[in-house]
N, C-alpha and C positions, 0 to 999 in steps of 0.2 A: 504494500500500500504506500503510495507516495502522497506527499502534501503538495497540492497544486495552488496553494494560496498565493495570491499576488499582492497581499497587503504590504504596504510600505509604511515605514515609521514617520517619514516626512518631518513635520515640525512638532509632533506630539511630545517628544522628550523635552524640548525647549519650552513648550507651553506648560507642561506639567511642572517643570522646575520653577518657572515664573509664578505659577499659581501657588505652589507650596511656599515660596519666598514671601509672597504677598500675604498668605495666611499667617505665617510666622510674625510678620511685621504687624499685622492687625491684632494678633493676640498680645504682643508686647504693648501696643498702644492701648488696648482694652485694660491692661493692667496699670496704665498710667506711666509707662516708661517711654521716654522720648528719645533716648539714645540707644539705637539698635545695637551698636557694638557692645555697649555695656550690658545690655539685655542678653546678648549671645554669650558673653563671658559668664554671666550669672547662670544661664541655662546650662553651660558646660559643667558648672559645679552642682546644680540642682536640677536634674533633667525632668523631675516631676512637676515643676512649677508651671510650665505651659499646659500640661494635662489638667492640673488643678484649676487653672484659669478657665479652661473649657468645660469644667465640671465632669471630667472623665475619671477622677480618682476620688 
């Protein structure tokens, strides 16, 4: 059995990365953080904080 799918990735990876980046920035802003770099450093130390902000933990 062969896979004859002609699906191409196109711009999907780039679009998904931009969407996830925008989601992360929105979560930071929702938490009242205005400095994205500082928020990322904090997230590196406490990876559950964005999940808590979204109500997932």
